[in-house]
ZAZA-16878 format. One record per residue: x, y, z of N, C-alpha, C, CB in turn; residue number from 0; residue in one letter. Coordinates in Angstrom, 3 decimals. Glycine has a CB too. Layout:
N
     n_xx     n_yy     n_zz    ca_xx    ca_yy    ca_zz     c_xx     c_yy     c_zz    cb_xx    cb_yy    cb_zz seq type
        X        Y        Z        X        Y        Z        X        Y        Z        X        Y        Z NUM    A
...
This chain:
105
     n_xx     n_yy     n_zz    ca_xx    ca_yy    ca_zz     c_xx     c_yy     c_zz    cb_xx    cb_yy    cb_zz seq type
    3.614  -13.863   20.034    2.926  -12.857   19.242    3.916  -11.801   18.757    1.799  -12.205   20.058   0    L
    4.831  -11.411   19.635    5.829  -10.412   19.251    6.682  -10.926   18.088    6.726  -10.052   20.458   1    R
    7.069  -12.199   18.122    7.868  -12.773   17.038    7.064  -12.857   15.744    8.376  -14.164   17.429   2    Q
    5.798  -13.249   15.850    4.946  -13.323   14.666    4.808  -11.944   14.024    3.557  -13.887   15.030   3    F
    4.549  -10.918   14.838    4.411   -9.566   14.297    5.728   -9.061   13.711    3.924   -8.609   15.385   4    L
    6.837   -9.469   14.297    8.138   -9.104   13.731    8.320   -9.691   12.341    9.268   -9.572   14.645   5    G
    7.966  -10.967   12.194    8.047  -11.623   10.887    7.093  -10.963    9.901    7.730  -13.127   11.010   6    L
    5.853  -10.757   10.325    4.848  -10.157    9.445    5.264   -8.742    9.040    3.468  -10.129   10.139   7    A
    5.836   -7.986    9.962    6.254   -6.616    9.660    7.353   -6.578    8.606    6.731   -5.921   10.927   8    S
    8.198   -7.582    8.594    9.262   -7.649    7.592    8.669   -7.692    6.185   10.158   -8.882    7.833   9    Y
    7.502   -8.331    6.040    6.847   -8.475    4.738    5.663   -7.519    4.565    6.375   -9.906    4.555  10    Y
    5.605   -6.476    5.358    4.454   -5.566    5.351    4.201   -4.925    3.998    4.653   -4.489    6.373  11    R
    5.226   -4.771    3.169    5.012   -4.132    1.870    4.163   -4.984    0.931    6.345   -3.835    1.217  12    K
    3.950   -6.246    1.280    3.113   -7.122    0.464    1.669   -7.186    0.959    3.702   -8.515    0.438  13    F
    1.370   -6.510    2.069    0.033   -6.580    2.672   -0.605   -5.193    2.649    0.105   -7.127    4.133  14    V
   -1.657   -5.050    1.875   -2.362   -3.777    1.794   -3.017   -3.462    3.143   -3.424   -3.808    0.661  15    N
   -2.765   -2.273    3.668   -3.353   -1.863    4.941   -2.801   -2.623    6.130   -4.833   -2.036    4.892  16    G
   -1.537   -3.006    6.067   -0.929   -3.821    7.122   -1.160   -3.233    8.513    0.563   -3.967    6.870  17    F
   -0.930   -1.941    8.670   -1.037   -1.317   10.000   -2.428   -1.476   10.586   -0.682    0.165    9.922  18    A
   -3.454   -1.265    9.779   -4.823   -1.405   10.285   -5.166   -2.856   10.570   -5.819   -0.826    9.288  19    N
   -4.688   -3.770    9.727   -4.955   -5.194    9.952   -4.306   -5.650   11.256   -4.436   -6.044    8.764  20    V
   -3.063   -5.243   11.479   -2.299   -5.705   12.643   -2.602   -4.942   13.933   -0.835   -5.600   12.348  21    A
   -3.355   -3.862   13.864   -3.599   -3.007   15.040   -4.126   -3.765   16.258   -4.579   -1.925   14.679  22    A
   -5.113   -4.671   16.125   -5.590   -5.384   17.322   -4.489   -6.209   17.998   -6.750   -6.298   16.950  23    P
   -3.568   -6.742   17.211   -2.474   -7.536   17.775   -1.451   -6.636   18.456   -1.795   -8.376   16.682  24    L
   -1.161   -5.495   17.848   -0.215   -4.551   18.461   -0.747   -4.032   19.795    0.061   -3.369   17.509  25    H
   -2.063   -3.849   19.899   -2.643   -3.355   21.158   -2.398   -4.332   22.307   -4.153   -3.113   20.992  26    R
   -2.361   -5.631   22.001   -2.106   -6.630   23.047   -0.702   -6.494   23.629   -2.299   -8.040   22.490  27    L
    0.218   -5.936   22.860    1.611   -5.833   23.295    1.948   -4.498   23.950    2.519   -6.050   22.125  28    L
    0.971   -3.603   24.033    1.216   -2.319   24.683    1.427   -2.522   26.182    0.043   -1.346   24.428  29    E
    2.263   -1.684   26.751    2.550   -1.759   28.181    1.258   -1.597   28.977    3.581   -0.679   28.591  30    K
    1.004   -2.517   29.881   -0.169   -2.467   30.745   -1.453   -2.968   30.109   -0.376   -1.085   31.201  31    G
   -1.376   -3.436   28.863   -2.586   -3.914   28.181   -3.025   -5.252   28.759   -2.344   -4.043   26.661  32    A
   -4.330   -5.413   28.898   -4.895   -6.678   29.359   -4.938   -7.639   28.176   -6.322   -6.477   29.977  33    E
   -4.494   -8.877   28.403   -4.477   -9.875   27.332   -5.893  -10.393   27.122   -3.499  -11.049   27.666  34    W
   -6.472  -10.036   25.988   -7.815  -10.495   25.636   -7.804  -10.832   24.150   -8.914   -9.408   25.973  35    D
   -7.664  -12.123   23.831   -7.604  -12.565   22.437   -9.029  -12.557   21.882   -6.950  -13.997   22.313  36    W
   -9.405  -11.435   21.311  -10.765  -11.218   20.817  -10.936  -11.778   19.405  -11.105   -9.722   20.834  37    S
  -12.160  -11.678   18.905  -12.423  -12.080   17.516  -11.629  -11.205   16.552  -13.936  -11.991   17.196  38    K
  -11.474   -9.929   16.892  -10.687   -9.017   16.050   -9.225   -9.457   15.990  -10.783   -7.571   16.584  39    A
   -8.696   -9.934   17.122   -7.316  -10.426   17.152   -7.172  -11.676   16.290   -6.878  -10.727   18.599  40    C
   -8.119  -12.597   16.415   -8.064  -13.825   15.621   -8.181  -13.511   14.134   -9.178  -14.794   16.047  41    Q
   -9.057  -12.584   13.793   -9.228  -12.185   12.396   -7.947  -11.554   11.848  -10.404  -11.204   12.259  42    S
   -7.323  -10.688   12.635   -6.069  -10.053   12.221   -4.980  -11.100   12.029   -5.623   -9.003   13.258  43    A
   -4.876  -12.028   12.969   -3.876  -13.093   12.883   -4.097  -13.932   11.624   -3.928  -13.989   14.140  44    F
   -5.340  -14.334   11.378   -5.658  -15.156   10.204   -5.384  -14.408    8.903   -7.123  -15.599   10.248  45    D
   -5.723  -13.131    8.868   -5.493  -12.327    7.662   -4.004  -12.202    7.369   -6.118  -10.933    7.815  46    T
   -3.214  -11.903    8.392   -1.771  -11.779    8.189   -1.159  -13.114    7.787   -1.095  -11.253    9.457  47    L
   -1.599  -14.177    8.429   -1.088  -15.508    8.090   -1.399  -15.846    6.630   -1.694  -16.576    9.028  48    K
   -2.603  -15.512    6.184   -2.990  -15.758    4.793   -2.062  -15.004    3.836   -4.460  -15.337    4.557  49    Y
   -1.834  -13.715    4.126   -0.986  -12.919    3.238    0.466  -13.397    3.244   -1.044  -11.453    3.639  50    H
    0.935  -13.902    4.373    2.309  -14.396    4.448    2.497  -15.701    3.680    2.710  -14.595    5.898  51    L
    1.428  -16.432    3.470    1.537  -17.726    2.793    0.989  -17.694    1.370    0.809  -18.784    3.589  52    T
    0.571  -16.531    0.896    0.061  -16.385   -0.470    1.112  -15.700   -1.335   -1.270  -15.579   -0.486  53    S
    1.066  -15.992   -2.612    2.011  -15.369   -3.538    1.706  -13.879   -3.676    1.960  -16.062   -4.921  54    A
    2.715  -13.026   -3.595    2.479  -11.594   -3.769    2.129  -11.278   -5.221    3.714  -10.788   -3.331  55    P
    1.356  -10.255   -5.414    0.944   -9.866   -6.762    1.379   -8.426   -7.053   -0.591  -10.013   -6.927  56    V
    2.606   -8.117   -6.705    3.135   -6.786   -6.962    3.765   -6.744   -8.351    4.164   -6.387   -5.883  57    L
    3.649   -5.599   -8.998    4.239   -5.411  -10.321    5.648   -4.832  -10.179    3.351   -4.481  -11.193  58    A
    6.485   -5.109  -11.144    7.802   -4.482  -11.187    7.629   -3.032  -11.629    8.768   -5.253  -12.147  59    Y
    8.360   -2.109  -11.018    8.215   -0.709  -11.430    8.794   -0.485  -12.824    8.902    0.221  -10.419  60    P
    8.124    0.331  -13.596    8.602    0.753  -14.910    8.955    2.228  -14.769    7.518    0.506  -16.056  61    D
   10.238    2.534  -14.734   10.688    3.895  -14.454   10.460    4.855  -15.623   12.152    3.880  -14.096  62    F
    9.901    4.356  -16.709    9.537    5.206  -17.841    8.071    5.642  -17.760    9.796    4.471  -19.161  63    H
    7.325    5.121  -16.789    5.915    5.479  -16.601    5.769    6.311  -15.325    5.018    4.200  -16.532  64    R
    4.674    7.064  -15.264    4.381    7.841  -14.060    3.972    6.916  -12.919    3.269    8.875  -14.337  65    Q
    4.333    7.324  -11.703    3.912    6.610  -10.509    2.685    7.300   -9.920    5.060    6.540   -9.468  66    F
    1.841    6.527   -9.258    0.668    7.038   -8.556    0.860    6.706   -7.081   -0.678    6.420   -9.125  67    I
    0.717    7.701   -6.217    0.852    7.485   -4.778   -0.485    7.811   -4.118    2.009    8.359   -4.174  68    V
   -1.055    6.825   -3.433   -2.279    7.020   -2.654   -1.915    6.879   -1.185   -3.402    5.993   -3.064  69    D
   -2.352    7.821   -0.358   -2.062    7.769    1.075   -3.356    7.864    1.867   -1.095    8.901    1.484  70    V
   -3.330    7.294    3.071   -4.499    7.321    3.935   -4.036    7.169    5.375   -5.513    6.204    3.551  71    D
   -4.843    7.639    6.290   -4.534    7.504    7.712   -5.825    7.282    8.480   -3.784    8.755    8.246  72    A
   -5.699    6.584    9.594   -6.834    6.361   10.488   -6.351    6.601   11.909   -7.431    4.913   10.323  73    S
   -7.182    6.302   12.872   -6.795    6.450   14.265   -5.760    5.433   14.718   -7.998    6.345   15.131  74    G
   -5.593    4.361   13.955   -4.653    3.299   14.324   -3.353    3.325   13.540   -5.302    1.974   14.139  75    D
   -3.390    3.789   12.298   -2.189    3.723   11.479   -2.291    4.570   10.237   -1.904    2.311   11.098  76    G
   -1.233    4.505    9.450   -1.215    5.211    8.184   -0.624    4.294    7.131   -0.415    6.532    8.288  77    L
   -0.972    4.565    5.883   -0.501    3.692    4.825   -0.412    4.409    3.496   -1.399    2.498    4.699  78    G
    0.279    3.767    2.566    0.436    4.308    1.227    0.514    3.160    0.232    1.694    5.205    1.133  79    A
    0.083    3.440   -0.984    0.166    2.470   -2.074    0.848    3.165   -3.241   -1.257    1.921   -2.481  80    V
    1.907    2.552   -3.745    2.603    3.041   -4.927    2.174    2.166   -6.093    4.164    3.023   -4.735  81    L
    1.649    2.788   -7.144    1.163    2.006   -8.284    1.472    2.723   -9.587   -0.349    1.750   -8.164  82    S
    1.214    2.023  -10.685    1.370    2.573  -12.024    0.222    2.086  -12.885    2.737    2.175  -12.643  83    Q
   -0.178    2.927  -13.833   -1.233    2.541  -14.767   -0.583    1.813  -15.938   -2.051    3.788  -15.260  84    R
   -1.104    0.622  -16.216   -0.667   -0.182  -17.356   -1.863   -0.394  -18.252   -0.051   -1.547  -16.904  85    E
   -1.886    0.294  -19.368   -3.020    0.264  -20.290   -4.304    0.599  -19.536   -3.137   -1.123  -20.977  86    E
   -5.182   -0.363  -19.276   -6.463   -0.063  -18.619   -6.469   -0.394  -17.127   -7.576   -0.825  -19.301  87    K
   -5.411   -1.011  -16.630   -5.385   -1.450  -15.235   -4.325   -0.684  -14.446   -5.118   -2.965  -15.151  88    A
   -4.577   -0.563  -13.157   -3.599    0.019  -12.255   -2.923   -1.126  -11.521   -4.261    1.031  -11.257  89    E
   -1.584   -1.193  -11.577   -0.835   -2.278  -10.950   -0.100   -1.762   -9.722    0.158   -2.906  -11.949  90    R
   -0.220   -2.473   -8.619    0.445   -2.080   -7.371    1.919   -2.457   -7.448   -0.230   -2.754   -6.136  91    V
    2.775   -1.493   -7.125    4.215   -1.709   -7.088    4.661   -1.993   -5.654    4.965   -0.485   -7.660  92    V
    4.091   -1.278   -4.680    4.481   -1.472   -3.280    3.408   -0.930   -2.344    5.830   -0.786   -2.994  93    A
    3.356   -1.522   -1.160    2.518   -1.036   -0.068    3.440   -0.555    1.040    1.536   -2.147    0.449  94    Y
    3.011    0.435    1.792    3.744    0.883    2.974    2.720    1.247    4.039    4.687    2.100    2.647  95    A
    2.995    0.854    5.276    2.093    1.221    6.365    2.808    1.058    7.691    0.806    0.366    6.334  96    S
    2.255    1.704    8.691    2.761    1.508   10.048    1.674    1.880   11.039    4.043    2.347   10.298  97    R
    1.804    1.320   12.219    0.887    1.607   13.310    1.311    2.910   13.975    0.854    0.440   14.336  98    T
    0.352    3.719   14.364    0.662    4.956   15.073    1.038    4.652   16.518   -0.532    5.930   15.021  99    L
    1.956    5.432   17.055    2.306    5.287   18.464    1.185    5.897   19.303    3.684    5.966   18.781 100    T
    1.204    5.636   20.594    0.191    6.222   21.483    0.198    7.741   21.383    0.432    5.789   22.942 101    K
    1.385    8.333   21.332    1.491    9.791   21.259    0.907   10.332   19.954    2.952   10.220   21.392 102    A
    1.029    9.571   18.875    0.521   10.024   17.577   -0.992    9.849   17.451    1.216    9.270   16.458 103    E
   -1.566    8.945   18.241   -3.011    8.735   18.199   -3.691    9.909   18.829   -3.416    7.433   18.907 104    R
């Protein structure tokens, strides 16, 4: 699981809300945590696996256009989306997220 999360974390910028999706799996790796592969863990694993095997749909940044930054945080993690408006659509340039440490929760 630790190796899988390491691989998935390397590609986290391609997964919207990575920290929240991966949170159930990260909890299993906390010191003293009881190993309980719940439905939430299986769902998180399947979601990450899907995103790792699907083509990313990120846009190339256009440095002549304005960037839009959306940020959010929850009890498990925080995240951000960098995007740009192209005519009538908003295109995602990058995702960023991370899981909060115990001290930050």
